[in-house]
C-alpha positions, 0 to 999 in steps of 0.5 A, a space after each residue: 623841806 623835810 617833812 616827817 611822821 611828827 607833823 602829821 601826829 602833831 599838826 606841823 610843818 617842819 619837823 623843829 620843836 622848841 625846847 621847853 626852857 623853865 622862865 624862857 619858853 614863853 607866849 612870846 618865844 613859842 608863839 614864834 615858833 609854831 609861826 614858823 612852822 614847828 611846835 612852839 613850847 610853854 614852859 609850865 615850870 614851877 608855877 601856879 594856874 594861872 599863870 599858864 592859864 595865861 601864858 597859853 591865852 597869850 600864845 593863841 593871841 599870837 598864832 592859831 597853829 598847833 602849840 605845845 606845854 612843857 610841864 615839870 612833873 616836880 612842880 608843887 603845882 603839877 596837879 593843877 597844872 595838869 587839869 589846866 591844859 585840859 581845861 584849855 584843850 592844849 594840842 600838846 604836853 611834854 612832860 620832864 623830871 619823871 614818869 607822865 602816866 597817873 596825868 595821862 590817864 586825863 589828858 589821852 581821853 581829852 585828846 592832848 597828845 602827850 610826849 614825854 622827855 625820856 633818858 633811858 630806853 626803859 622809861 620810853 617802854 614804859 610811857 609808849 604802853 600809857 598812850 603817849 603818841 611820841 619820845 623826845 629823847 635827850 641826851 646828857 648833852 642839852 641844857 639842864 636836868 641831864 641824863 648820863 647817855 648821850 644823844 648818839 647813844 640814846 636816840 638809835 635805841 630808843 628808836 629800836 624799842 618803841 613804835 613810836 616816833 622819836 623826836 632827837 633832842 641835845 646838843 642839835 643847834 644846826 642843819 648838821 645835827 638834824 641830820 645826823 639825828 634823823 640818820 639815827 633813826 629820829 623824825 624830828 628834833 628838839 632843840 632848846 639852847 639855840 633859840 635863847 637869842 632867838 630875837 622873840 625869847 625874852 630872857 635877859 640880855 646878858 643870858 644871849 650875850 654869854 651863849 652867843 659868848 660860848 665855845 665850845 668847853 663852856 658848860 659845866 654839870 653839876 648834881 651829879 653826887 645826888 642825881 640831879 644832874 644840870 649841865 649850864 654855862 660855867 659861871 662864878 655860881 656853876 663854880 661855886 656851886 661844883 665846890 661846895 658838892 665837893 666839899 660834901 655839902 648836904 642837898 639841903 644846903 645845896 638846894 639853899 644855895 641853889 634856890 632861884 638862881 635860873 631866874 636869876 640868869 633869866 629874868 634877871 641876867 645876873 652873871 655872879 648868882 644866875 644859872 646859866 643853863 645851856 646845853 654843849 651845842 652853845 659853840 655852836 649858836 653865832 648870832 641873833 635871828 629870828 625863830 622864824 630863821 633859826 627853823 628853817 636855817 635847821 632845816 635847809 641845812 639839813 637837806 644839804 647835808 643829805 643830800 652830799 650825804 651819799 657821795 660817799 656810797 660806792 
């Protein structure tokens, strides 16, 4: 089985992180991935402190292995959830949608291992100086909020720029993607879209079915005009949003249109009004499995690819 330096950094057996997907990454999924030897992650999303505290404690009831909390730095509750992870002695915090330096001043002394998601070399360098133990370099192939660079171009540039471990994310859904990430210099992968169909994932049945039916051109990106780019499945909602955006709708109008859309997809399974965030790897996701089988399939597939890689060397 593949083992890399990131395993020792965060205390896991297998170099697979589960993505911190809002309204999806809860104690059920996180504990299943952690029990499988990877790093399960609870999403704090826009929830308040008590909701997150409940999820952390529920996760501890389900696993005695390391897990993480994903904190979206633009959340209105970010200050209080930043304190909760200290109070609850969460081992790993993964941050997104901003720069976490302000909170690292309390997280790092508390022994929390901070791993920011970055979409540029500049941000990777910045968080390394602030005390991050690793970074997740996430390419624009991923689902949800995305940057401009692809995983293929971003990961090696971040690897060259920092001295801490780099985890690759964006477009990775099978062993081939894991092997490619390792060859780019990453020491692990973060996977979101494939875990949407894990047995332990509590996302709506409609969401799971849409992922399983997706093909290579099933996703689109909206929000680039206002620097709020989001990748999701092509649905009536996403097409309507793109149309309004093209017609010049204001930020406020677009915000109102999108309000609650992810919850409508993830919780309600509302195909007409929901935002079904997913990466370009959705077309590679073809079957439901327990989270443990997904983790093992990713790594066993990578091993097979890596063993065969030398056949081209003369």
